[in-house]
C-alpha positions in Angstrom: 121.2 145.9 271.9 120.0 149.2 272.6 116.5 150.3 270.6 116.2 153.4 268.4 114.6 156.6 269.3 112.0 157.6 267.0 112.3 160.6 265.4 110.4 163.3 266.8 110.4 161.9 270.5 111.1 164.3 273.4 114.2 162.0 273.6 115.4 161.9 270.2 119.1 163.5 269.5 117.5 165.5 267.1 115.0 167.4 269.5 117.3 167.1 272.1 119.7 169.4 270.2 117.1 171.7 269.2 116.2 172.4 272.7 119.6 172.7 273.6 120.0 175.5 271.1 116.6 177.8 271.5 117.8 177.5 275.6 121.6 178.5 275.0 120.3 181.2 272.4 117.9 182.5 274.9 120.3 182.6 278.2 123.0 183.7 275.8 121.8 186.4 273.8 117.8 186.9 273.7 117.4 187.2 277.9 120.7 189.4 277.9 119.1 191.9 275.1 115.8 192.1 277.2 117.5 193.0 280.5 119.1 196.0 278.3 115.9 196.8 277.1 114.3 196.6 280.6 117.1 198.8 281.9 116.2 201.4 279.2 112.7 201.3 279.8 113.7 201.7 283.7 116.1 204.6 283.2 113.4 206.3 281.0 110.4 205.8 284.0 109.6 208.8 285.4 106.9 207.9 287.9 107.6 206.0 291.3 110.9 204.0 292.2 109.4 200.7 291.2 107.7 199.9 287.7 106.4 197.1 285.7 109.7 197.5 283.7 111.5 196.5 287.5 109.5 193.3 287.4 110.3 191.8 284.0 113.4 192.9 285.0 113.6 190.4 287.5 111.7 188.0 285.8 114.3 187.9 282.8 117.0 187.2 285.6 115.1 184.5 287.4 114.6 183.0 283.8 118.2 183.4 282.9 118.8 181.4 285.9 116.8 179.0 284.9 117.4 178.3 281.8 121.2 178.1 282.4 120.2 175.6 285.1 118.1 173.7 282.5 121.1 173.9 280.1 123.7 172.5 282.4 121.6 169.6 284.2 119.0 168.6 281.9 120.3 169.5 278.1 124.1 168.8 279.3 125.3 172.1 278.2 128.6 172.8 277.4 131.3 175.9 277.7 132.5 178.3 275.3 135.5 176.1 274.9 133.6 172.7 273.9 134.3 171.2 277.5 130.8 169.8 279.0 129.9 172.1 281.5 129.7 171.5 285.3 127.4 173.0 288.4 130.8 174.8 289.2 130.2 176.5 285.8 126.7 177.0 287.0 127.3 178.6 290.3 129.7 181.1 288.7 127.2 182.1 286.0 124.7 182.5 288.5 126.9 184.8 290.5 127.9 186.6 287.4 124.7 186.9 286.3 123.1 188.6 289.9 126.0 190.7 290.5 126.1 192.4 287.2 122.5 192.4 287.0 121.9 194.3 290.4 124.4 197.0 289.2 122.6 197.3 285.6 119.3 197.8 287.8 121.2 200.0 290.4 122.5 202.2 287.5 119.4 202.7 285.4 117.7 203.6 288.5 120.1 206.3 289.4 120.2 207.7 285.8 116.4 207.9 286.1 116.4 209.4 289.7 119.0 212.2 288.6 117.5 212.5 284.8 120.7 211.2 283.0 118.9 210.5 279.8 116.5 213.0 279.0 114.8 213.9 275.6 
């Protein structure tokens, strides 16, 4: 017979559900919006090639990858279709994240260099 898990403990179903929701909300929505804001800041930057926005941009990319890793490995995350996420899903996400982030970062720097967005 298994022992009941006390409410409020780190292993209780409610806290695991809440932490899973917060992690998923970060890597699905919040982190991606933050990346767009950083790309916009890079686009508007008129100083040297690299800025604080670049460091923040790549820190967010790292945090997005770490959040997805945590979701898949520790929090038993699921895919959009409701299937349990596997390490193959994690690898695919990480490759997609790095590719899209590199393209977005490059386009933001190119736009800043050519003064595409001036006002």
